[in-house]
N, C-alpha and C positions, 0 to 999 in steps of 0.2 A: 370204458367211461375215464374223461378226463379230468385229473385233478386242477381244482383252480386253485391261482397263485395268492400263497397268505403275504397279506396288504403289509409293509416292514412303516409300522403306527409309528411315525417320531413326534408326535404331541398327544401323550395320552387323553389328556381333558377333555381335548377339541377332537377326538380321533382321527388324527389329518394325517396322513402315511405319506411317505416319502414323497413319489409319486409327485405327489398336490403339491409336495415342496418343491420340485425341481422342475416342476411345468411354470411356477409361478413365478421361480428364477429365472428363465431360459426368456420368460411372457414379459422380462422388462423389469423385475421385483429387484432394485440393488441396493436395498437396507434391508435391514431389519423393522423398519416401520411399516414396509411398503408390502413386506413378508406376509408380519403382521394382519393389514389390513387386507390382503388380499385370500389369504387363507383361514387364521382367525389362531393356530398355529403362536405360543410363547406365550398368551394371553392367557391362561386358562387357572383357575383358581389355584395350583402348584403355585403360580407366581414364576412360573414357567421356565421350571427345569430343563425343554429339550432346546433350551437356546444351546444348552452345549452341543447339541447336534448341527445343528441348523446354521449357528456362525461360522463354524466349521467349511460345512458344503458354500455358502455365499460368499468365502476368503477366499475358498479356491479356483470357483468360478470363474470372481472378478481378475485372479488372479491367471489365471489361466487361461480362463474363453470356454475351461470344459466342468463337465459337473463332475467331482470325484467316486472311484468306485466303490462302489459297496461292498465294506467289511463285512464278512459274514456274521462277525462275533460282536457287530452291536446291537 
């Protein structure tokens, strides 16, 4: 029996995982507002506490052209 990979949820309010956010960035979302519009991440009832994870992901990609490596401690 194969184990399913656990999704790394970034936005808990809207249940948006890291893979969804990364795909949005790779598909041209180059601002936080575009990421919000594409994924709904960062605009939940909590007021966007996941932005502290999304902003560095986006900044890293814009600076290097690569998504950051996943830190298993997050």
